[in-house]
Biotite code that builds the C-alpha atoms (Angstrom):
import biotite.structure as struc

atoms = struc.array([
    struc.Atom([60.614, 57.187, 48.203], chain_id="A", res_id=1, res_name="MET", atom_name="CA", element="C"),
    struc.Atom([57.141, 59.133, 48.991], chain_id="A", res_id=2, res_name="ASN", atom_name="CA", element="C"),
    struc.Atom([58.380, 60.494, 52.377], chain_id="A", res_id=3, res_name="THR", atom_name="CA", element="C"),
    struc.Atom([56.094, 63.141, 54.007], chain_id="A", res_id=4, res_name="GLU", atom_name="CA", element="C"),
    struc.Atom([57.582, 66.424, 55.463], chain_id="A", res_id=5, res_name="ILE", atom_name="CA", element="C"),
    struc.Atom([56.282, 65.734, 58.887], chain_id="A", res_id=6, res_name="GLN", atom_name="CA", element="C"),
    struc.Atom([58.415, 62.900, 59.329], chain_id="A", res_id=7, res_name="GLU", atom_name="CA", element="C"),
    struc.Atom([61.584, 64.925, 59.208], chain_id="A", res_id=8, res_name="PHE", atom_name="CA", element="C"),
    struc.Atom([61.015, 68.395, 60.789], chain_id="A", res_id=9, res_name="ILE", atom_name="CA", element="C"),
    struc.Atom([61.533, 68.867, 64.397], chain_id="A", res_id=10, res_name="GLU", atom_name="CA", element="C"),
    struc.Atom([61.263, 71.805, 66.717], chain_id="A", res_id=11, res_name="ILE", atom_name="CA", element="C"),
    struc.Atom([64.802, 72.820, 65.921], chain_id="A", res_id=12, res_name="SER", atom_name="CA", element="C"),
    struc.Atom([64.050, 73.203, 62.291], chain_id="A", res_id=13, res_name="ASP", atom_name="CA", element="C"),
    struc.Atom([61.156, 75.694, 63.264], chain_id="A", res_id=14, res_name="LEU", atom_name="CA", element="C"),
    struc.Atom([63.874, 77.531, 65.364], chain_id="A", res_id=15, res_name="ILE", atom_name="CA", element="C"),
    struc.Atom([65.892, 77.718, 62.181], chain_id="A", res_id=16, res_name="SER", atom_name="CA", element="C"),
    struc.Atom([63.154, 79.051, 59.827], chain_id="A", res_id=17, res_name="LEU", atom_name="CA", element="C"),
    struc.Atom([63.088, 81.877, 62.690], chain_id="A", res_id=18, res_name="MET", atom_name="CA", element="C"),
    struc.Atom([66.492, 82.202, 62.182], chain_id="A", res_id=19, res_name="ASN", atom_name="CA", element="C"),
    struc.Atom([65.833, 82.434, 58.292], chain_id="A", res_id=20, res_name="MET", atom_name="CA", element="C"),
    struc.Atom([62.766, 84.491, 58.950], chain_id="A", res_id=21, res_name="THR", atom_name="CA", element="C"),
    struc.Atom([64.698, 87.425, 60.716], chain_id="A", res_id=22, res_name="CYS", atom_name="CA", element="C"),
    struc.Atom([67.165, 87.467, 58.115], chain_id="A", res_id=23, res_name="GLY", atom_name="CA", element="C"),
    struc.Atom([64.952, 87.748, 55.522], chain_id="A", res_id=24, res_name="PHE", atom_name="CA", element="C"),
    struc.Atom([63.175, 90.757, 57.233], chain_id="A", res_id=25, res_name="LEU", atom_name="CA", element="C"),
    struc.Atom([66.487, 92.368, 57.766], chain_id="A", res_id=26, res_name="SER", atom_name="CA", element="C"),
    struc.Atom([67.012, 92.350, 54.583], chain_id="A", res_id=27, res_name="ALA", atom_name="CA", element="C"),
    struc.Atom([63.584, 94.033, 53.884], chain_id="A", res_id=28, res_name="LEU", atom_name="CA", element="C"),
    struc.Atom([64.228, 96.537, 56.474], chain_id="A", res_id=29, res_name="LEU", atom_name="CA", element="C"),
    struc.Atom([68.043, 97.588, 54.958], chain_id="A", res_id=30, res_name="SER", atom_name="CA", element="C"),
    struc.Atom([66.097, 98.023, 51.624], chain_id="A", res_id=31, res_name="ILE", atom_name="CA", element="C"),
    struc.Atom([63.339, 100.284, 53.237], chain_id="A", res_id=32, res_name="ASN", atom_name="CA", element="C"),
    struc.Atom([66.486, 101.897, 54.937], chain_id="A", res_id=33, res_name="HIS", atom_name="CA", element="C"),
    struc.Atom([65.654, 100.932, 58.361], chain_id="A", res_id=34, res_name="ASN", atom_name="CA", element="C"),
    struc.Atom([69.162, 100.072, 59.000], chain_id="A", res_id=35, res_name="PHE", atom_name="CA", element="C"),
    struc.Atom([69.367, 100.072, 62.617], chain_id="A", res_id=36, res_name="TYR", atom_name="CA", element="C"),
    struc.Atom([66.066, 97.829, 63.127], chain_id="A", res_id=37, res_name="ILE", atom_name="CA", element="C"),
    struc.Atom([67.589, 95.749, 60.086], chain_id="A", res_id=38, res_name="ALA", atom_name="CA", element="C"),
    struc.Atom([70.903, 95.248, 62.412], chain_id="A", res_id=39, res_name="ALA", atom_name="CA", element="C"),
    struc.Atom([68.578, 94.109, 65.296], chain_id="A", res_id=40, res_name="ILE", atom_name="CA", element="C"),
    struc.Atom([66.880, 91.430, 63.064], chain_id="A", res_id=41, res_name="PHE", atom_name="CA", element="C"),
    struc.Atom([70.525, 90.323, 62.434], chain_id="A", res_id=42, res_name="MET", atom_name="CA", element="C"),
    struc.Atom([70.826, 89.936, 65.971], chain_id="A", res_id=43, res_name="ILE", atom_name="CA", element="C"),
    struc.Atom([67.830, 87.855, 66.455], chain_id="A", res_id=44, res_name="PHE", atom_name="CA", element="C"),
    struc.Atom([69.022, 85.816, 63.810], chain_id="A", res_id=45, res_name="SER", atom_name="CA", element="C"),
    struc.Atom([72.132, 84.914, 65.366], chain_id="A", res_id=46, res_name="LEU", atom_name="CA", element="C"),
    struc.Atom([70.081, 84.240, 68.748], chain_id="A", res_id=47, res_name="LEU", atom_name="CA", element="C"),
    struc.Atom([67.817, 81.584, 67.010], chain_id="A", res_id=48, res_name="PHE", atom_name="CA", element="C"),
    struc.Atom([70.992, 80.112, 65.339], chain_id="A", res_id=49, res_name="ASP", atom_name="CA", element="C"),
    struc.Atom([72.691, 79.561, 68.803], chain_id="A", res_id=50, res_name="SER", atom_name="CA", element="C"),
    struc.Atom([69.275, 78.054, 70.088], chain_id="A", res_id=51, res_name="ALA", atom_name="CA", element="C"),
    struc.Atom([68.412, 75.645, 67.261], chain_id="A", res_id=52, res_name="ASP", atom_name="CA", element="C"),
    struc.Atom([71.543, 73.474, 67.935], chain_id="A", res_id=53, res_name="GLY", atom_name="CA", element="C"),
    struc.Atom([70.849, 73.584, 71.696], chain_id="A", res_id=54, res_name="LEU", atom_name="CA", element="C"),
    struc.Atom([67.361, 72.385, 71.136], chain_id="A", res_id=55, res_name="VAL", atom_name="CA", element="C"),
    struc.Atom([68.464, 69.799, 68.843], chain_id="A", res_id=56, res_name="ALA", atom_name="CA", element="C"),
    struc.Atom([70.720, 68.419, 71.713], chain_id="A", res_id=57, res_name="ARG", atom_name="CA", element="C"),
    struc.Atom([68.465, 68.684, 74.210], chain_id="A", res_id=58, res_name="LYS", atom_name="CA", element="C"),
    struc.Atom([65.606, 66.911, 72.272], chain_id="A", res_id=59, res_name="THR", atom_name="CA", element="C"),
    struc.Atom([67.961, 64.080, 71.550], chain_id="A", res_id=60, res_name="ASN", atom_name="CA", element="C"),
    struc.Atom([67.467, 65.134, 67.518], chain_id="A", res_id=61, res_name="ARG", atom_name="CA", element="C"),
    struc.Atom([68.113, 62.063, 65.482], chain_id="A", res_id=62, res_name="ILE", atom_name="CA", element="C"),
    struc.Atom([69.305, 63.585, 62.000], chain_id="A", res_id=63, res_name="ASP", atom_name="CA", element="C"),
    struc.Atom([69.500, 60.441, 59.873], chain_id="A", res_id=64, res_name="GLU", atom_name="CA", element="C"),
    struc.Atom([68.912, 62.278, 56.346], chain_id="A", res_id=65, res_name="TYR", atom_name="CA", element="C"),
    struc.Atom([70.874, 65.538, 57.044], chain_id="A", res_id=66, res_name="GLY", atom_name="CA", element="C"),
    struc.Atom([67.234, 67.587, 57.215], chain_id="A", res_id=67, res_name="PHE", atom_name="CA", element="C"),
    struc.Atom([68.257, 69.384, 60.142], chain_id="A", res_id=68, res_name="GLY", atom_name="CA", element="C"),
    struc.Atom([71.836, 70.164, 59.180], chain_id="A", res_id=69, res_name="LYS", atom_name="CA", element="C"),
    struc.Atom([70.634, 71.363, 55.647], chain_id="A", res_id=70, res_name="ASN", atom_name="CA", element="C"),
    struc.Atom([67.653, 73.665, 56.419], chain_id="A", res_id=71, res_name="ILE", atom_name="CA", element="C"),
    struc.Atom([70.013, 75.354, 59.065], chain_id="A", res_id=72, res_name="ASP", atom_name="CA", element="C"),
    struc.Atom([72.580, 76.115, 56.275], chain_id="A", res_id=73, res_name="SER", atom_name="CA", element="C"),
    struc.Atom([69.862, 77.192, 53.881], chain_id="A", res_id=74, res_name="LEU", atom_name="CA", element="C"),
    struc.Atom([68.554, 79.468, 56.773], chain_id="A", res_id=75, res_name="SER", atom_name="CA", element="C"),
    struc.Atom([72.319, 80.576, 57.554], chain_id="A", res_id=76, res_name="ASP", atom_name="CA", element="C"),
    struc.Atom([72.998, 81.854, 54.332], chain_id="A", res_id=77, res_name="ILE", atom_name="CA", element="C"),
    struc.Atom([69.865, 84.074, 54.067], chain_id="A", res_id=78, res_name="VAL", atom_name="CA", element="C"),
    struc.Atom([70.491, 85.555, 57.919], chain_id="A", res_id=79, res_name="SER", atom_name="CA", element="C"),
    struc.Atom([74.441, 85.859, 57.486], chain_id="A", res_id=80, res_name="PHE", atom_name="CA", element="C"),
    struc.Atom([74.897, 85.743, 53.692], chain_id="A", res_id=81, res_name="GLY", atom_name="CA", element="C"),
    struc.Atom([72.334, 88.023, 51.962], chain_id="A", res_id=82, res_name="ILE", atom_name="CA", element="C"),
    struc.Atom([70.993, 89.876, 54.963], chain_id="A", res_id=83, res_name="ALA", atom_name="CA", element="C"),
    struc.Atom([74.501, 91.597, 55.632], chain_id="A", res_id=84, res_name="PRO", atom_name="CA", element="C"),
    struc.Atom([75.107, 91.833, 51.916], chain_id="A", res_id=85, res_name="ALA", atom_name="CA", element="C"),
    struc.Atom([71.996, 93.561, 51.452], chain_id="A", res_id=86, res_name="ILE", atom_name="CA", element="C"),
    struc.Atom([72.455, 95.756, 54.353], chain_id="A", res_id=87, res_name="PHE", atom_name="CA", element="C"),
    struc.Atom([75.604, 97.335, 52.948], chain_id="A", res_id=88, res_name="LEU", atom_name="CA", element="C"),
    struc.Atom([74.251, 97.548, 49.527], chain_id="A", res_id=89, res_name="TYR", atom_name="CA", element="C"),
    struc.Atom([71.440, 99.294, 50.613], chain_id="A", res_id=90, res_name="ALA", atom_name="CA", element="C"),
    struc.Atom([73.341, 101.779, 53.298], chain_id="A", res_id=91, res_name="PHE", atom_name="CA", element="C"),
    struc.Atom([75.827, 102.485, 50.129], chain_id="A", res_id=92, res_name="SER", atom_name="CA", element="C"),
    struc.Atom([72.906, 103.445, 47.983], chain_id="A", res_id=93, res_name="LEU", atom_name="CA", element="C"),
    struc.Atom([71.458, 105.621, 50.645], chain_id="A", res_id=94, res_name="ALA", atom_name="CA", element="C"),
    struc.Atom([74.456, 107.165, 51.844], chain_id="A", res_id=95, res_name="ASN", atom_name="CA", element="C"),
    struc.Atom([77.396, 106.777, 49.354], chain_id="A", res_id=96, res_name="ALA", atom_name="CA", element="C"),
    struc.Atom([75.977, 106.157, 46.216], chain_id="A", res_id=97, res_name="SER", atom_name="CA", element="C"),
    struc.Atom([79.573, 106.494, 44.377], chain_id="A", res_id=98, res_name="TYR", atom_name="CA", element="C"),
    struc.Atom([80.595, 103.417, 46.179], chain_id="A", res_id=99, res_name="LEU", atom_name="CA", element="C"),
    struc.Atom([77.784, 101.374, 44.853], chain_id="A", res_id=100, res_name="ILE", atom_name="CA", element="C"),
    struc.Atom([79.967, 99.500, 42.336], chain_id="A", res_id=101, res_name="VAL", atom_name="CA", element="C"),
    struc.Atom([82.322, 98.293, 44.562], chain_id="A", res_id=102, res_name="PRO", atom_name="CA", element="C"),
    struc.Atom([79.719, 97.441, 47.177], chain_id="A", res_id=103, res_name="THR", atom_name="CA", element="C"),
    struc.Atom([77.828, 95.258, 44.953], chain_id="A", res_id=104, res_name="ILE", atom_name="CA", element="C"),
    struc.Atom([80.914, 93.528, 44.271], chain_id="A", res_id=105, res_name="ILE", atom_name="CA", element="C"),
    struc.Atom([81.813, 93.096, 48.171], chain_id="A", res_id=106, res_name="VAL", atom_name="CA", element="C"),
    struc.Atom([78.263, 91.960, 48.862], chain_id="A", res_id=107, res_name="SER", atom_name="CA", element="C"),
    struc.Atom([78.317, 89.259, 46.243], chain_id="A", res_id=108, res_name="LEU", atom_name="CA", element="C"),
    struc.Atom([81.578, 88.220, 47.505], chain_id="A", res_id=109, res_name="PHE", atom_name="CA", element="C"),
    struc.Atom([79.772, 87.904, 50.996], chain_id="A", res_id=110, res_name="ILE", atom_name="CA", element="C"),
    struc.Atom([77.021, 85.416, 49.532], chain_id="A", res_id=111, res_name="VAL", atom_name="CA", element="C"),
    struc.Atom([79.799, 83.572, 47.488], chain_id="A", res_id=112, res_name="ILE", atom_name="CA", element="C"),
    struc.Atom([82.033, 82.873, 50.645], chain_id="A", res_id=113, res_name="CYS", atom_name="CA", element="C"),
    struc.Atom([79.033, 82.165, 52.701], chain_id="A", res_id=114, res_name="GLY", atom_name="CA", element="C"),
    struc.Atom([77.638, 79.699, 50.546], chain_id="A", res_id=115, res_name="VAL", atom_name="CA", element="C"),
    struc.Atom([81.281, 78.124, 49.990], chain_id="A", res_id=116, res_name="LEU", atom_name="CA", element="C"),
    struc.Atom([81.702, 78.262, 54.077], chain_id="A", res_id=117, res_name="ARG", atom_name="CA", element="C"),
    struc.Atom([78.373, 76.518, 54.298], chain_id="A", res_id=118, res_name="LEU", atom_name="CA", element="C"),
    struc.Atom([78.839, 73.891, 52.228], chain_id="A", res_id=119, res_name="THR", atom_name="CA", element="C"),
    struc.Atom([82.220, 73.149, 53.304], chain_id="A", res_id=120, res_name="ARG", atom_name="CA", element="C"),
    struc.Atom([81.025, 72.786, 56.634], chain_id="A", res_id=121, res_name="TYR", atom_name="CA", element="C"),
    struc.Atom([78.173, 70.386, 55.862], chain_id="A", res_id=122, res_name="ASN", atom_name="CA", element="C"),
    struc.Atom([80.867, 67.934, 54.272], chain_id="A", res_id=123, res_name="VAL", atom_name="CA", element="C"),
    struc.Atom([83.365, 67.878, 56.843], chain_id="A", res_id=124, res_name="ILE", atom_name="CA", element="C"),
    struc.Atom([81.401, 68.698, 59.967], chain_id="A", res_id=125, res_name="SER", atom_name="CA", element="C"),
    struc.Atom([81.544, 65.271, 61.464], chain_id="A", res_id=126, res_name="ASP", atom_name="CA", element="C"),
    struc.Atom([85.401, 64.782, 60.623], chain_id="A", res_id=127, res_name="LYS", atom_name="CA", element="C"),
    struc.Atom([86.696, 67.734, 62.245], chain_id="A", res_id=128, res_name="VAL", atom_name="CA", element="C"),
    struc.Atom([86.786, 69.368, 65.736], chain_id="A", res_id=129, res_name="GLU", atom_name="CA", element="C"),
    struc.Atom([85.679, 73.274, 65.876], chain_id="A", res_id=130, res_name="GLY", atom_name="CA", element="C"),
    struc.Atom([85.545, 75.073, 62.853], chain_id="A", res_id=131, res_name="PHE", atom_name="CA", element="C"),
    struc.Atom([87.688, 75.378, 59.248], chain_id="A", res_id=132, res_name="ILE", atom_name="CA", element="C"),
    struc.Atom([87.392, 78.965, 58.581], chain_id="A", res_id=133, res_name="GLY", atom_name="CA", element="C"),
    struc.Atom([85.587, 81.722, 60.330], chain_id="A", res_id=134, res_name="PHE", atom_name="CA", element="C"),
    struc.Atom([81.937, 80.942, 61.226], chain_id="A", res_id=135, res_name="PRO", atom_name="CA", element="C"),
    struc.Atom([79.356, 82.874, 58.971], chain_id="A", res_id=136, res_name="ILE", atom_name="CA", element="C"),
    struc.Atom([77.320, 84.137, 61.731], chain_id="A", res_id=137, res_name="PRO", atom_name="CA", element="C"),
    struc.Atom([80.304, 86.228, 62.469], chain_id="A", res_id=138, res_name="GLY", atom_name="CA", element="C"),
    struc.Atom([79.676, 88.652, 59.493], chain_id="A", res_id=139, res_name="ILE", atom_name="CA", element="C"),
    struc.Atom([76.179, 89.436, 60.339], chain_id="A", res_id=140, res_name="ALA", atom_name="CA", element="C"),
    struc.Atom([77.095, 90.332, 64.134], chain_id="A", res_id=141, res_name="ILE", atom_name="CA", element="C"),
    struc.Atom([79.960, 92.461, 63.551], chain_id="A", res_id=142, res_name="VAL", atom_name="CA", element="C"),
    struc.Atom([78.189, 94.471, 60.711], chain_id="A", res_id=143, res_name="MET", atom_name="CA", element="C"),
    struc.Atom([75.228, 94.705, 63.241], chain_id="A", res_id=144, res_name="ALA", atom_name="CA", element="C"),
    struc.Atom([77.286, 95.518, 66.185], chain_id="A", res_id=145, res_name="SER", atom_name="CA", element="C"),
    struc.Atom([79.563, 98.092, 63.858], chain_id="A", res_id=146, res_name="PHE", atom_name="CA", element="C"),
    struc.Atom([76.149, 100.257, 62.910], chain_id="A", res_id=147, res_name="TYR", atom_name="CA", element="C"),
    struc.Atom([74.693, 100.067, 66.270], chain_id="A", res_id=148, res_name="ILE", atom_name="CA", element="C"),
    struc.Atom([77.692, 100.836, 68.124], chain_id="A", res_id=149, res_name="SER", atom_name="CA", element="C"),
    struc.Atom([77.458, 104.571, 66.399], chain_id="A", res_id=150, res_name="GLY", atom_name="CA", element="C"),
    struc.Atom([81.206, 104.479, 64.757], chain_id="A", res_id=151, res_name="LEU", atom_name="CA", element="C"),
    struc.Atom([79.934, 102.940, 61.553], chain_id="A", res_id=152, res_name="PHE", atom_name="CA", element="C"),
    struc.Atom([81.891, 103.754, 58.485], chain_id="A", res_id=153, res_name="ASN", atom_name="CA", element="C"),
    struc.Atom([81.433, 102.432, 54.941], chain_id="A", res_id=154, res_name="ILE", atom_name="CA", element="C"),
    struc.Atom([84.920, 102.107, 53.811], chain_id="A", res_id=155, res_name="TYR", atom_name="CA", element="C"),
    struc.Atom([85.664, 100.299, 57.300], chain_id="A", res_id=156, res_name="VAL", atom_name="CA", element="C"),
    struc.Atom([82.858, 98.200, 56.770], chain_id="A", res_id=157, res_name="ALA", atom_name="CA", element="C"),
    struc.Atom([83.519, 97.101, 53.166], chain_id="A", res_id=158, res_name="LEU", atom_name="CA", element="C"),
    struc.Atom([87.153, 96.183, 54.344], chain_id="A", res_id=159, res_name="ILE", atom_name="CA", element="C"),
    struc.Atom([85.819, 94.095, 57.273], chain_id="A", res_id=160, res_name="LEU", atom_name="CA", element="C"),
    struc.Atom([83.668, 92.234, 55.158], chain_id="A", res_id=161, res_name="ALA", atom_name="CA", element="C"),
    struc.Atom([86.237, 91.401, 52.601], chain_id="A", res_id=162, res_name="VAL", atom_name="CA", element="C"),
    struc.Atom([88.349, 90.285, 55.355], chain_id="A", res_id=163, res_name="ILE", atom_name="CA", element="C"),
    struc.Atom([85.800, 88.167, 56.978], chain_id="A", res_id=164, res_name="ILE", atom_name="CA", element="C"),
    struc.Atom([84.624, 86.614, 53.985], chain_id="A", res_id=165, res_name="SER", atom_name="CA", element="C"),
    struc.Atom([87.970, 85.373, 52.975], chain_id="A", res_id=166, res_name="ILE", atom_name="CA", element="C"),
    struc.Atom([88.406, 84.621, 56.365], chain_id="A", res_id=167, res_name="ALA", atom_name="CA", element="C"),
    struc.Atom([85.574, 82.166, 56.027], chain_id="A", res_id=168, res_name="MET", atom_name="CA", element="C"),
    struc.Atom([86.610, 80.354, 53.281], chain_id="A", res_id=169, res_name="ILE", atom_name="CA", element="C"),
    struc.Atom([90.427, 80.057, 54.518], chain_id="A", res_id=170, res_name="CYS", atom_name="CA", element="C"),
    struc.Atom([91.921, 76.803, 55.984], chain_id="A", res_id=171, res_name="ASN", atom_name="CA", element="C"),
    struc.Atom([92.495, 78.241, 59.580], chain_id="A", res_id=172, res_name="LYS", atom_name="CA", element="C"),
    struc.Atom([91.131, 76.404, 62.356], chain_id="A", res_id=173, res_name="SER", atom_name="CA", element="C"),
    struc.Atom([88.674, 78.515, 64.576], chain_id="A", res_id=174, res_name="TYR", atom_name="CA", element="C"),
    struc.Atom([88.155, 76.852, 68.258], chain_id="A", res_id=175, res_name="ASP", atom_name="CA", element="C"),
    struc.Atom([84.421, 76.983, 69.058], chain_id="A", res_id=176, res_name="LYS", atom_name="CA", element="C"),
    struc.Atom([83.769, 80.165, 71.191], chain_id="A", res_id=177, res_name="PHE", atom_name="CA", element="C"),
    struc.Atom([83.739, 78.454, 74.878], chain_id="A", res_id=178, res_name="ASN", atom_name="CA", element="C"),
    struc.Atom([84.670, 81.179, 76.965], chain_id="A", res_id=179, res_name="ASN", atom_name="CA", element="C"),
    struc.Atom([81.966, 81.142, 79.428], chain_id="A", res_id=180, res_name="LEU", atom_name="CA", element="C"),
    struc.Atom([82.706, 84.946, 80.763], chain_id="A", res_id=181, res_name="TYR", atom_name="CA", element="C"),
    struc.Atom([82.813, 86.181, 77.374], chain_id="A", res_id=182, res_name="LEU", atom_name="CA", element="C"),
    struc.Atom([79.609, 84.322, 76.173], chain_id="A", res_id=183, res_name="LEU", atom_name="CA", element="C"),
    struc.Atom([77.825, 85.671, 79.398], chain_id="A", res_id=184, res_name="VAL", atom_name="CA", element="C"),
    struc.Atom([79.192, 88.936, 78.889], chain_id="A", res_id=185, res_name="LEU", atom_name="CA", element="C"),
    struc.Atom([77.957, 89.226, 75.142], chain_id="A", res_id=186, res_name="ASN", atom_name="CA", element="C"),
    struc.Atom([74.656, 87.567, 76.145], chain_id="A", res_id=187, res_name="GLY", atom_name="CA", element="C"),
    struc.Atom([73.966, 90.393, 78.230], chain_id="A", res_id=188, res_name="ILE", atom_name="CA", element="C"),
    struc.Atom([75.324, 93.019, 75.769], chain_id="A", res_id=189, res_name="CYS", atom_name="CA", element="C"),
    struc.Atom([72.932, 91.551, 73.015], chain_id="A", res_id=190, res_name="LEU", atom_name="CA", element="C"),
    struc.Atom([70.007, 91.815, 75.402], chain_id="A", res_id=191, res_name="LEU", atom_name="CA", element="C"),
    struc.Atom([70.540, 95.200, 76.290], chain_id="A", res_id=192, res_name="CYS", atom_name="CA", element="C"),
    struc.Atom([70.980, 95.933, 72.413], chain_id="A", res_id=193, res_name="ILE", atom_name="CA", element="C"),
    struc.Atom([67.710, 94.618, 71.901], chain_id="A", res_id=194, res_name="ILE", atom_name="CA", element="C"),
    struc.Atom([66.074, 96.521, 74.963], chain_id="A", res_id=195, res_name="LEU", atom_name="CA", element="C"),
    struc.Atom([68.029, 99.473, 73.820], chain_id="A", res_id=196, res_name="GLN", atom_name="CA", element="C"),
    struc.Atom([69.314, 100.220, 77.120], chain_id="A", res_id=197, res_name="VAL", atom_name="CA", element="C"),
    struc.Atom([71.287, 103.830, 76.886], chain_id="A", res_id=198, res_name="PRO", atom_name="CA", element="C"),
    struc.Atom([74.817, 103.540, 77.884], chain_id="A", res_id=199, res_name="LEU", atom_name="CA", element="C"),
    struc.Atom([77.036, 105.488, 75.800], chain_id="A", res_id=200, res_name="TYR", atom_name="CA", element="C"),
    struc.Atom([80.742, 106.731, 75.948], chain_id="A", res_id=201, res_name="ILE", atom_name="CA", element="C"),
    struc.Atom([80.627, 109.893, 73.816], chain_id="A", res_id=202, res_name="GLY", atom_name="CA", element="C"),
    struc.Atom([78.631, 108.816, 70.844], chain_id="A", res_id=203, res_name="SER", atom_name="CA", element="C"),
    struc.Atom([79.321, 105.159, 71.074], chain_id="A", res_id=204, res_name="ALA", atom_name="CA", element="C"),
    struc.Atom([77.404, 102.572, 72.238], chain_id="A", res_id=205, res_name="ASN", atom_name="CA", element="C"),
    struc.Atom([79.004, 100.741, 74.834], chain_id="A", res_id=206, res_name="VAL", atom_name="CA", element="C"),
    struc.Atom([77.287, 97.322, 74.576], chain_id="A", res_id=207, res_name="PHE", atom_name="CA", element="C"),
    struc.Atom([77.464, 97.207, 70.938], chain_id="A", res_id=208, res_name="ALA", atom_name="CA", element="C"),
    struc.Atom([80.982, 98.120, 70.948], chain_id="A", res_id=209, res_name="LEU", atom_name="CA", element="C"),
    struc.Atom([81.787, 95.249, 73.526], chain_id="A", res_id=210, res_name="ILE", atom_name="CA", element="C"),
    struc.Atom([80.352, 92.828, 71.065], chain_id="A", res_id=211, res_name="VAL", atom_name="CA", element="C"),
    struc.Atom([82.005, 94.230, 68.004], chain_id="A", res_id=212, res_name="LEU", atom_name="CA", element="C"),
    struc.Atom([85.398, 93.937, 70.008], chain_id="A", res_id=213, res_name="LEU", atom_name="CA", element="C"),
    struc.Atom([84.803, 90.360, 70.996], chain_id="A", res_id=214, res_name="THR", atom_name="CA", element="C"),
    struc.Atom([83.628, 89.478, 67.570], chain_id="A", res_id=215, res_name="SER", atom_name="CA", element="C"),
    struc.Atom([87.022, 90.889, 65.883], chain_id="A", res_id=216, res_name="LEU", atom_name="CA", element="C"),
    struc.Atom([89.095, 89.642, 68.487], chain_id="A", res_id=217, res_name="GLY", atom_name="CA", element="C"),
    struc.Atom([87.950, 86.081, 67.853], chain_id="A", res_id=218, res_name="TYR", atom_name="CA", element="C"),
    struc.Atom([88.152, 87.126, 64.009], chain_id="A", res_id=219, res_name="LEU", atom_name="CA", element="C"),
    struc.Atom([91.894, 88.405, 64.282], chain_id="A", res_id=220, res_name="PHE", atom_name="CA", element="C"),
    struc.Atom([93.249, 86.486, 67.126], chain_id="A", res_id=221, res_name="ILE", atom_name="CA", element="C"),
    struc.Atom([92.441, 82.909, 65.131], chain_id="A", res_id=222, res_name="ASN", atom_name="CA", element="C"),
    struc.Atom([93.424, 84.062, 61.821], chain_id="A", res_id=223, res_name="LEU", atom_name="CA", element="C"),
    struc.Atom([96.798, 85.189, 62.902], chain_id="A", res_id=224, res_name="ILE", atom_name="CA", element="C"),
    struc.Atom([97.733, 82.372, 65.019], chain_id="A", res_id=225, res_name="LYS", atom_name="CA", element="C"),
    struc.Atom([100.039, 79.648, 63.794], chain_id="A", res_id=226, res_name="GLY", atom_name="CA", element="C"),
])
C-alpha cells in the first residue's frame, strides 16, 4: 500500500518531534560538557511530551495505524533513554573518569530498560489503566532536577539510575500523576528553573529540589506499596 506520510502526521506528532529534538540537543550539549543547559533541554523534552498527548486529545486525533503512538515512543527513547544516558556518561568522563566503565554499563542499562518499557507500554496501553512500571520520562526529570538542584553526586546518580531503570521494567502499577496541586506546583517550579529564577537554600536550588523530591516520592511510594 503506497500511503503518503502526510496522511498520518498530525500536529501532536510535530510536538513529539520537538520532544525528540530537545532530547537530541540535550545529548549533544552533554557531550560538549554543557550539563546545565543539557538538563534544561531534558525538561523541555518532558514539557513537549506532556503536550503531545493533550493536543492529540483536544484535536480528537484518530490514530488508526498507531502512527502517533509509535512516533511518541521513538521520540521518548531519544529524550528519556539516550539523553540521560549520555548525560551520565559525559559527566563521568569529564569529572570522574575512574567511574567510566560502570557508568557505561549503567548508561546502557538505562537505554535497554527504556526500550523494554516503551515496547511493553505500546503493547498493553489499551488493556490497562495507569502505567505498569515507572514512566520513562521520570529518569530524565530526576537526572535533570538533581543536577540543577546543585546537590548532584555521580555515585548517587548512578544508584538512582539503576533503581529507576529496574522500576521501569517491573510489574508494579503506577497510577497516573493526577494530583492537581502537585502538578501546578511542579509546573511553576519547572517554569522558574527554565527562567533561572534565583531561590536557594544554601547551595540548593529550591525549585529543582521540589521537582526532584516530588519525582522520587512518586517513584518510591508506588514502588514499595503492596
